[in-house]
mmCIF file of the N, C-alpha and C atoms, coordinates in Angstrom:
data_MODEL
# 
_entry.id   MODEL 
# 
loop_
_atom_site.group_PDB 
_atom_site.id 
_atom_site.type_symbol 
_atom_site.label_atom_id 
_atom_site.label_alt_id 
_atom_site.label_comp_id 
_atom_site.label_asym_id 
_atom_site.label_entity_id 
_atom_site.label_seq_id 
_atom_site.pdbx_PDB_ins_code 
_atom_site.Cartn_x 
_atom_site.Cartn_y 
_atom_site.Cartn_z 
_atom_site.occupancy 
_atom_site.B_iso_or_equiv 
_atom_site.pdbx_formal_charge 
_atom_site.auth_seq_id 
_atom_site.auth_comp_id 
_atom_site.auth_asym_id 
_atom_site.auth_atom_id 
_atom_site.pdbx_PDB_model_num 
ATOM 1   N N  . MET A 1 1  ? 117.817 48.097 28.757 1.00 0.00 ? 1  MET A N  1 
ATOM 2   C CA . MET A 1 1  ? 117.010 47.263 29.532 1.00 0.00 ? 1  MET A CA 1 
ATOM 3   C C  . MET A 1 1  ? 118.318 46.412 30.173 1.00 0.00 ? 1  MET A C  1 
ATOM 4   N N  . SER A 1 2  ? 119.646 46.278 29.064 1.00 0.00 ? 2  SER A N  1 
ATOM 5   C CA . SER A 1 2  ? 120.912 45.333 29.761 1.00 0.00 ? 2  SER A CA 1 
ATOM 6   C C  . SER A 1 2  ? 121.257 46.133 31.230 1.00 0.00 ? 2  SER A C  1 
ATOM 7   N N  . LYS A 1 3  ? 120.944 47.405 31.358 1.00 0.00 ? 3  LYS A N  1 
ATOM 8   C CA . LYS A 1 3  ? 121.467 48.134 32.609 1.00 0.00 ? 3  LYS A CA 1 
ATOM 9   C C  . LYS A 1 3  ? 120.841 47.452 33.903 1.00 0.00 ? 3  LYS A C  1 
ATOM 10  N N  . LEU A 1 4  ? 119.506 47.260 33.621 1.00 0.00 ? 4  LEU A N  1 
ATOM 11  C CA . LEU A 1 4  ? 118.695 46.395 34.587 1.00 0.00 ? 4  LEU A CA 1 
ATOM 12  C C  . LEU A 1 4  ? 118.855 45.065 34.824 1.00 0.00 ? 4  LEU A C  1 
ATOM 13  N N  . TYR A 1 5  ? 119.292 44.481 33.795 1.00 0.00 ? 5  TYR A N  1 
ATOM 14  C CA . TYR A 1 5  ? 119.573 43.299 33.871 1.00 0.00 ? 5  TYR A CA 1 
ATOM 15  C C  . TYR A 1 5  ? 121.196 42.764 34.717 1.00 0.00 ? 5  TYR A C  1 
ATOM 16  N N  . ARG A 1 6  ? 122.024 44.046 34.066 1.00 0.00 ? 6  ARG A N  1 
ATOM 17  C CA . ARG A 1 6  ? 123.292 44.070 35.169 1.00 0.00 ? 6  ARG A CA 1 
ATOM 18  C C  . ARG A 1 6  ? 123.191 44.112 36.504 1.00 0.00 ? 6  ARG A C  1 
ATOM 19  N N  . PHE A 1 7  ? 122.182 44.957 36.679 1.00 0.00 ? 7  PHE A N  1 
ATOM 20  C CA . PHE A 1 7  ? 121.847 45.419 38.293 1.00 0.00 ? 7  PHE A CA 1 
ATOM 21  C C  . PHE A 1 7  ? 121.498 44.179 38.791 1.00 0.00 ? 7  PHE A C  1 
ATOM 22  N N  . ILE A 1 8  ? 120.466 43.398 38.179 1.00 0.00 ? 8  ILE A N  1 
ATOM 23  C CA . ILE A 1 8  ? 119.962 42.120 38.750 1.00 0.00 ? 8  ILE A CA 1 
ATOM 24  C C  . ILE A 1 8  ? 120.917 41.224 39.056 1.00 0.00 ? 8  ILE A C  1 
ATOM 25  N N  . HIS A 1 9  ? 121.831 41.093 38.176 1.00 0.00 ? 9  HIS A N  1 
ATOM 26  C CA . HIS A 1 9  ? 122.967 40.212 38.541 1.00 0.00 ? 9  HIS A CA 1 
ATOM 27  C C  . HIS A 1 9  ? 123.968 40.587 39.400 1.00 0.00 ? 9  HIS A C  1 
ATOM 28  N N  . ALA A 1 10 ? 124.089 41.885 39.765 1.00 0.00 ? 10 ALA A N  1 
ATOM 29  C CA . ALA A 1 10 ? 124.957 42.375 40.632 1.00 0.00 ? 10 ALA A CA 1 
ATOM 30  C C  . ALA A 1 10 ? 124.326 41.934 42.016 1.00 0.00 ? 10 ALA A C  1 
ATOM 31  N N  . GLU A 1 11 ? 122.931 42.267 42.167 1.00 0.00 ? 11 GLU A N  1 
ATOM 32  C CA . GLU A 1 11 ? 122.347 41.685 43.511 1.00 0.00 ? 11 GLU A CA 1 
ATOM 33  C C  . GLU A 1 11 ? 122.223 40.634 43.895 1.00 0.00 ? 11 GLU A C  1 
ATOM 34  N N  . LYS A 1 12 ? 122.284 39.769 43.002 1.00 0.00 ? 12 LYS A N  1 
ATOM 35  C CA . LYS A 1 12 ? 122.159 38.222 43.307 1.00 0.00 ? 12 LYS A CA 1 
ATOM 36  C C  . LYS A 1 12 ? 122.855 37.742 44.565 1.00 0.00 ? 12 LYS A C  1 
ATOM 37  N N  . ALA A 1 13 ? 123.975 38.404 44.811 1.00 0.00 ? 13 ALA A N  1 
ATOM 38  C CA . ALA A 1 13 ? 124.576 38.014 46.035 1.00 0.00 ? 13 ALA A CA 1 
ATOM 39  C C  . ALA A 1 13 ? 123.884 38.462 47.158 1.00 0.00 ? 13 ALA A C  1 
ATOM 40  N N  . ASN A 1 14 ? 123.220 39.373 47.034 1.00 0.00 ? 14 ASN A N  1 
ATOM 41  C CA . ASN A 1 14 ? 122.487 40.394 48.301 1.00 0.00 ? 14 ASN A CA 1 
ATOM 42  C C  . ASN A 1 14 ? 121.112 39.582 48.510 1.00 0.00 ? 14 ASN A C  1 
ATOM 43  N N  . TYR A 1 15 ? 120.279 39.493 47.325 1.00 0.00 ? 15 TYR A N  1 
ATOM 44  C CA . TYR A 1 15 ? 118.781 39.293 47.281 1.00 0.00 ? 15 TYR A CA 1 
ATOM 45  C C  . TYR A 1 15 ? 118.611 37.943 46.608 1.00 0.00 ? 15 TYR A C  1 
ATOM 46  N N  . PRO A 1 16 ? 117.677 37.283 46.522 1.00 0.00 ? 16 PRO A N  1 
ATOM 47  C CA . PRO A 1 16 ? 117.220 36.324 45.443 1.00 0.00 ? 16 PRO A CA 1 
ATOM 48  C C  . PRO A 1 16 ? 116.989 36.806 44.297 1.00 0.00 ? 16 PRO A C  1 
ATOM 49  N N  . ILE A 1 17 ? 117.309 36.346 43.084 1.00 0.00 ? 17 ILE A N  1 
ATOM 50  C CA . ILE A 1 17 ? 116.871 36.871 41.797 1.00 0.00 ? 17 ILE A CA 1 
ATOM 51  C C  . ILE A 1 17 ? 115.320 36.935 41.782 1.00 0.00 ? 17 ILE A C  1 
ATOM 52  N N  . THR A 1 18 ? 114.685 35.856 42.214 1.00 0.00 ? 18 THR A N  1 
ATOM 53  C CA . THR A 1 18 ? 113.165 35.866 41.998 1.00 0.00 ? 18 THR A CA 1 
ATOM 54  C C  . THR A 1 18 ? 112.501 37.166 42.688 1.00 0.00 ? 18 THR A C  1 
ATOM 55  N N  . LEU A 1 19 ? 113.215 37.618 43.895 1.00 0.00 ? 19 LEU A N  1 
ATOM 56  C CA . LEU A 1 19 ? 112.702 38.956 44.583 1.00 0.00 ? 19 LEU A CA 1 
ATOM 57  C C  . LEU A 1 19 ? 112.729 39.823 43.910 1.00 0.00 ? 19 LEU A C  1 
ATOM 58  N N  . VAL A 1 20 ? 114.275 39.898 43.272 1.00 0.00 ? 20 VAL A N  1 
ATOM 59  C CA . VAL A 1 20 ? 114.611 41.480 42.467 1.00 0.00 ? 20 VAL A CA 1 
ATOM 60  C C  . VAL A 1 20 ? 113.794 41.475 41.307 1.00 0.00 ? 20 VAL A C  1 
ATOM 61  N N  . CYS A 1 21 ? 113.450 40.369 40.705 1.00 0.00 ? 21 CYS A N  1 
ATOM 62  C CA . CYS A 1 21 ? 112.818 40.375 39.349 1.00 0.00 ? 21 CYS A CA 1 
ATOM 63  C C  . CYS A 1 21 ? 111.232 40.796 39.463 1.00 0.00 ? 21 CYS A C  1 
ATOM 64  N N  . ARG A 1 22 ? 110.746 40.292 40.651 1.00 0.00 ? 22 ARG A N  1 
ATOM 65  C CA . ARG A 1 22 ? 109.504 40.557 41.210 1.00 0.00 ? 22 ARG A CA 1 
ATOM 66  C C  . ARG A 1 22 ? 109.368 42.059 41.348 1.00 0.00 ? 22 ARG A C  1 
ATOM 67  N N  . VAL A 1 23 ? 110.122 42.468 42.460 1.00 0.00 ? 23 VAL A N  1 
ATOM 68  C CA . VAL A 1 23 ? 110.167 44.197 42.601 1.00 0.00 ? 23 VAL A CA 1 
ATOM 69  C C  . VAL A 1 23 ? 110.265 45.055 41.404 1.00 0.00 ? 23 VAL A C  1 
ATOM 70  N N  . LEU A 1 24 ? 111.029 44.622 40.509 1.00 0.00 ? 24 LEU A N  1 
ATOM 71  C CA . LEU A 1 24 ? 111.382 45.495 39.308 1.00 0.00 ? 24 LEU A CA 1 
ATOM 72  C C  . LEU A 1 24 ? 110.508 45.283 38.127 1.00 0.00 ? 24 LEU A C  1 
ATOM 73  N N  . HIS A 1 25 ? 109.707 44.193 38.297 1.00 0.00 ? 25 HIS A N  1 
ATOM 74  C CA . HIS A 1 25 ? 108.549 43.792 37.469 1.00 0.00 ? 25 HIS A CA 1 
ATOM 75  C C  . HIS A 1 25 ? 109.448 43.450 35.936 1.00 0.00 ? 25 HIS A C  1 
ATOM 76  N N  . VAL A 1 26 ? 110.433 42.336 36.031 1.00 0.00 ? 26 VAL A N  1 
ATOM 77  C CA . VAL A 1 26 ? 111.138 41.787 35.151 1.00 0.00 ? 26 VAL A CA 1 
ATOM 78  C C  . VAL A 1 26 ? 110.796 40.262 34.954 1.00 0.00 ? 26 VAL A C  1 
ATOM 79  N N  . ALA A 1 27 ? 110.444 39.816 33.820 1.00 0.00 ? 27 ALA A N  1 
ATOM 80  C CA . ALA A 1 27 ? 110.350 38.102 33.871 1.00 0.00 ? 27 ALA A CA 1 
ATOM 81  C C  . ALA A 1 27 ? 111.579 37.227 34.172 1.00 0.00 ? 27 ALA A C  1 
ATOM 82  N N  . ARG A 1 28 ? 111.640 36.682 35.061 1.00 0.00 ? 28 ARG A N  1 
ATOM 83  C CA . ARG A 1 28 ? 112.974 35.900 35.559 1.00 0.00 ? 28 ARG A CA 1 
ATOM 84  C C  . ARG A 1 28 ? 113.561 35.295 34.430 1.00 0.00 ? 28 ARG A C  1 
ATOM 85  N N  . SER A 1 29 ? 112.689 34.432 33.454 1.00 0.00 ? 29 SER A N  1 
ATOM 86  C CA . SER A 1 29 ? 113.190 33.946 32.413 1.00 0.00 ? 29 SER A CA 1 
ATOM 87  C C  . SER A 1 29 ? 113.839 34.993 31.578 1.00 0.00 ? 29 SER A C  1 
ATOM 88  N N  . SER A 1 30 ? 113.473 36.179 31.454 1.00 0.00 ? 30 SER A N  1 
ATOM 89  C CA . SER A 1 30 ? 114.417 37.003 30.681 1.00 0.00 ? 30 SER A CA 1 
ATOM 90  C C  . SER A 1 30 ? 115.814 37.518 31.311 1.00 0.00 ? 30 SER A C  1 
ATOM 91  N N  . CYS A 1 31 ? 115.893 37.393 32.581 1.00 0.00 ? 31 CYS A N  1 
ATOM 92  C CA . CYS A 1 31 ? 117.182 37.464 33.498 1.00 0.00 ? 31 CYS A CA 1 
ATOM 93  C C  . CYS A 1 31 ? 118.010 36.571 33.048 1.00 0.00 ? 31 CYS A C  1 
ATOM 94  N N  . TYR A 1 32 ? 117.478 35.252 33.141 1.00 0.00 ? 32 TYR A N  1 
ATOM 95  C CA . TYR A 1 32 ? 118.277 34.367 32.940 1.00 0.00 ? 32 TYR A CA 1 
ATOM 96  C C  . TYR A 1 32 ? 118.752 34.258 31.075 1.00 0.00 ? 32 TYR A C  1 
ATOM 97  N N  . ALA A 1 33 ? 117.784 34.554 30.569 1.00 0.00 ? 33 ALA A N  1 
ATOM 98  C CA . ALA A 1 33 ? 118.234 34.551 29.037 1.00 0.00 ? 33 ALA A CA 1 
ATOM 99  C C  . ALA A 1 33 ? 119.562 35.720 28.618 1.00 0.00 ? 33 ALA A C  1 
ATOM 100 N N  . TRP A 1 34 ? 119.219 36.855 29.440 1.00 0.00 ? 34 TRP A N  1 
ATOM 101 C CA . TRP A 1 34 ? 120.341 37.853 29.187 1.00 0.00 ? 34 TRP A CA 1 
ATOM 102 C C  . TRP A 1 34 ? 121.781 37.244 29.587 1.00 0.00 ? 34 TRP A C  1 
ATOM 103 N N  . ARG A 1 35 ? 121.579 36.532 30.717 1.00 0.00 ? 35 ARG A N  1 
ATOM 104 C CA . ARG A 1 35 ? 122.839 36.050 31.375 1.00 0.00 ? 35 ARG A CA 1 
ATOM 105 C C  . ARG A 1 35 ? 123.428 34.914 30.616 1.00 0.00 ? 35 ARG A C  1 
ATOM 106 N N  . GLU A 1 36 ? 122.606 34.259 29.961 1.00 0.00 ? 36 GLU A N  1 
ATOM 107 C CA . GLU A 1 36 ? 123.260 33.299 29.075 1.00 0.00 ? 36 GLU A CA 1 
ATOM 108 C C  . GLU A 1 36 ? 123.803 33.707 27.781 1.00 0.00 ? 36 GLU A C  1 
ATOM 109 N N  . GLY A 1 37 ? 122.911 34.825 27.146 1.00 0.00 ? 37 GLY A N  1 
ATOM 110 C CA . GLY A 1 37 ? 123.704 35.445 26.096 1.00 0.00 ? 37 GLY A CA 1 
ATOM 111 C C  . GLY A 1 37 ? 124.842 36.346 26.170 1.00 0.00 ? 37 GLY A C  1 
ATOM 112 N N  . GLU A 1 38 ? 125.098 36.720 27.541 1.00 0.00 ? 38 GLU A N  1 
ATOM 113 C CA . GLU A 1 38 ? 126.667 37.482 27.914 1.00 0.00 ? 38 GLU A CA 1 
ATOM 114 C C  . GLU A 1 38 ? 127.737 36.691 27.374 1.00 0.00 ? 38 GLU A C  1 
ATOM 115 N N  . ALA A 1 39 ? 127.929 35.319 27.319 1.00 0.00 ? 39 ALA A N  1 
ATOM 116 C CA . ALA A 1 39 ? 129.178 34.754 26.777 1.00 0.00 ? 39 ALA A CA 1 
ATOM 117 C C  . ALA A 1 39 ? 129.176 34.909 25.348 1.00 0.00 ? 39 ALA A C  1 
ATOM 118 N N  . ALA A 1 40 ? 128.027 34.982 24.682 1.00 0.00 ? 40 ALA A N  1 
ATOM 119 C CA . ALA A 1 40 ? 128.022 35.182 23.204 1.00 0.00 ? 40 ALA A CA 1 
ATOM 120 C C  . ALA A 1 40 ? 128.465 36.643 22.937 1.00 0.00 ? 40 ALA A C  1 
ATOM 121 N N  . ARG A 1 41 ? 127.672 37.737 23.661 1.00 0.00 ? 41 ARG A N  1 
ATOM 122 C CA . ARG A 1 41 ? 128.297 38.819 23.494 1.00 0.00 ? 41 ARG A CA 1 
ATOM 123 C C  . ARG A 1 41 ? 129.629 39.229 23.492 1.00 0.00 ? 41 ARG A C  1 
ATOM 124 N N  . ARG A 1 42 ? 130.200 38.555 24.588 1.00 0.00 ? 42 ARG A N  1 
ATOM 125 C CA . ARG A 1 42 ? 131.708 38.626 24.628 1.00 0.00 ? 42 ARG A CA 1 
ATOM 126 C C  . ARG A 1 42 ? 132.574 38.304 23.699 1.00 0.00 ? 42 ARG A C  1 
ATOM 127 N N  . ARG A 1 43 ? 131.830 37.127 23.232 1.00 0.00 ? 43 ARG A N  1 
ATOM 128 C CA . ARG A 1 43 ? 132.965 36.452 22.007 1.00 0.00 ? 43 ARG A CA 1 
ATOM 129 C C  . ARG A 1 43 ? 132.802 37.360 20.482 1.00 0.00 ? 43 ARG A C  1 
ATOM 130 N N  . ARG A 1 44 ? 131.699 38.068 20.516 1.00 0.00 ? 44 ARG A N  1 
ATOM 131 C CA . ARG A 1 44 ? 131.413 38.817 19.414 1.00 0.00 ? 44 ARG A CA 1 
ATOM 132 C C  . ARG A 1 44 ? 132.407 40.213 19.333 1.00 0.00 ? 44 ARG A C  1 
ATOM 133 N N  . GLN A 1 45 ? 132.110 40.446 20.754 1.00 0.00 ? 45 GLN A N  1 
ATOM 134 C CA . GLN A 1 45 ? 133.064 41.916 20.837 1.00 0.00 ? 45 GLN A CA 1 
ATOM 135 C C  . GLN A 1 45 ? 134.562 41.468 20.801 1.00 0.00 ? 45 GLN A C  1 
ATOM 136 N N  . ALA A 1 46 ? 134.895 40.526 21.297 1.00 0.00 ? 46 ALA A N  1 
ATOM 137 C CA . ALA A 1 46 ? 136.374 40.067 21.158 1.00 0.00 ? 46 ALA A CA 1 
ATOM 138 C C  . ALA A 1 46 ? 136.707 39.947 19.679 1.00 0.00 ? 46 ALA A C  1 
ATOM 139 N N  . ALA A 1 47 ? 135.829 39.463 18.818 1.00 0.00 ? 47 ALA A N  1 
ATOM 140 C CA . ALA A 1 47 ? 136.158 39.124 17.316 1.00 0.00 ? 47 ALA A CA 1 
ATOM 141 C C  . ALA A 1 47 ? 135.980 40.366 16.528 1.00 0.00 ? 47 ALA A C  1 
ATOM 142 N N  . ALA A 1 48 ? 135.438 41.470 16.923 1.00 0.00 ? 48 ALA A N  1 
ATOM 143 C CA . ALA A 1 48 ? 135.510 42.767 16.111 1.00 0.00 ? 48 ALA A CA 1 
ATOM 144 C C  . ALA A 1 48 ? 136.590 43.522 16.226 1.00 0.00 ? 48 ALA A C  1 
# 
């Protein structure tokens, strides 16, 4: 699923996130939650 969220994040420069989420049948809130969790994942990986 993270590949899908990465794709959405990459395409936000070209298309509205709302549109991409609708086309891919992904909840927009899930996309934003994934994005917010990215910083936490990076910190955990750096600590390991």
